[in-house]
C-alpha positions as CSV (number, residue, x, y, z in Angstrom):
1,M,0.0,0.0,0.0
2,Q,1.2,3.5,-0.9
3,V,0.5,6.3,1.5
4,I,0.4,9.7,-0.1
5,E,0.8,12.2,2.7
6,E,-0.3,15.3,0.9
7,A,-3.4,13.8,-0.7
8,G,-6.5,15.7,0.3
9,R,-4.6,18.6,2.0
10,Y,-5.4,22.2,1.1
11,T,-2.5,23.7,-0.8
12,P,-2.5,27.4,-1.9
13,A,-1.8,28.2,-5.5
14,T,1.4,29.8,-6.6
15,G,2.7,31.7,-9.6
16,G,-0.5,33.7,-10.0
17,E,-2.7,30.7,-10.5
18,P,-6.2,31.0,-8.9
19,N,-6.3,27.3,-7.7
20,H,-4.0,24.4,-7.1
21,W,-4.0,21.0,-8.7
22,A,-1.6,18.2,-7.7
23,E,-1.8,14.7,-9.3
24,H,-0.7,12.1,-6.8
25,L,-1.2,8.9,-8.7
26,A,-1.8,7.8,-12.3
27,S,-2.3,4.4,-13.7
28,A,-3.8,2.9,-16.9
29,D,-7.2,2.9,-15.2
30,L,-7.5,5.9,-12.9
31,S,-5.8,8.9,-11.5
32,V,-6.0,10.6,-8.1
33,G,-5.2,14.2,-7.2
34,T,-6.1,17.1,-4.9
35,Y,-7.9,20.2,-6.2
36,S,-7.6,23.3,-3.9
37,I,-9.8,26.4,-4.2
38,P,-9.2,29.3,-1.7
39,A,-12.1,30.8,0.3
40,G,-13.9,33.4,-2.0
41,G,-12.2,31.8,-5.1
42,L,-13.7,30.7,-8.3
43,D,-13.6,27.1,-9.7
44,D,-11.7,27.4,-13.0
45,Q,-11.9,23.8,-14.2
46,E,-12.8,23.1,-17.8
47,P,-15.3,20.5,-18.9
48,H,-13.6,17.1,-19.2
49,R,-14.8,13.6,-20.3
50,E,-13.5,11.4,-17.5
51,D,-15.8,10.2,-14.8
52,E,-14.8,11.5,-11.3
53,I,-15.5,11.3,-7.6
54,Y,-15.0,14.3,-5.3
55,V,-14.2,13.6,-1.7
56,V,-14.3,16.9,0.3
57,Q,-11.4,16.8,2.8
58,A,-11.7,20.4,4.0
59,G,-13.7,23.5,3.5
60,A,-17.2,24.4,2.4
61,A,-18.7,25.3,-1.0
62,T,-21.7,24.6,-3.2
63,L,-21.5,22.1,-6.1
64,V,-23.7,23.3,-9.0
65,T,-24.4,20.9,-11.9
66,D,-26.9,20.8,-14.7
67,S,-26.8,17.1,-15.6
68,G,-23.5,16.0,-14.2
69,K,-21.5,16.9,-17.3
70,E,-21.2,20.6,-16.5
71,H,-20.3,21.2,-12.9
72,R,-18.7,23.9,-10.8
73,F,-18.0,24.7,-7.2
74,T,-19.4,28.1,-6.2
75,D,-19.8,30.0,-3.0
76,V,-16.4,28.8,-1.6
77,R,-16.9,29.8,2.0
78,E,-13.7,28.1,3.4
79,D,-10.5,27.0,1.8
80,L,-11.6,23.9,-0.2
81,A,-9.6,20.7,-0.5
82,L,-11.0,18.0,-2.7
83,L,-9.5,14.6,-3.2
84,V,-10.5,13.7,-6.8
85,V,-10.5,10.3,-8.4
86,F,-10.7,10.2,-12.2
87,A,-11.5,7.1,-14.3
88,P,-10.1,6.7,-16.8
89,P,-7.1,8.9,-15.8
90,Y,-7.5,12.6,-16.2
91,G,-6.7,13.8,-19.7
92,S,-6.8,10.3,-21.2
93,R,-10.0,11.1,-23.2
94,P,-10.1,13.9,-25.8
95,D,-11.4,17.1,-24.2
96,V,-15.0,18.1,-24.9
97,E,-14.2,20.8,-27.5
98,N,-11.7,18.7,-29.5
99,A,-14.0,15.7,-29.5
100,A,-16.9,17.8,-30.9
101,A,-14.7,19.4,-33.5
102,A,-13.4,16.0,-34.6
103,A,-16.9,14.6,-34.8
104,S,-18.1,17.5,-36.9
105,S,-15.2,17.2,-39.4
106,S,-15.8,13.5,-40.0
């Protein structure tokens, strides 16, 4: 068993970025990381095609979703730390815009 000490811990962003993302583990079938959004911050994630599970480790916010495809954290009231599990691994499927463009050009 591998213990990932920093998994699920809030980490402030650096380098002018609004939020922090750290991937902790990636395999052929899934990936795991921590997504951190500061209190009062905005969720800047883009739509993606992988399935995911969010486990709130710290903080408070509201998850807004239309049908599960488009989703966003709003009203971040406390520094938010989310342990995120993607299956298949994050980035392994073409992104939504590229997939739509490829489908329309076929």
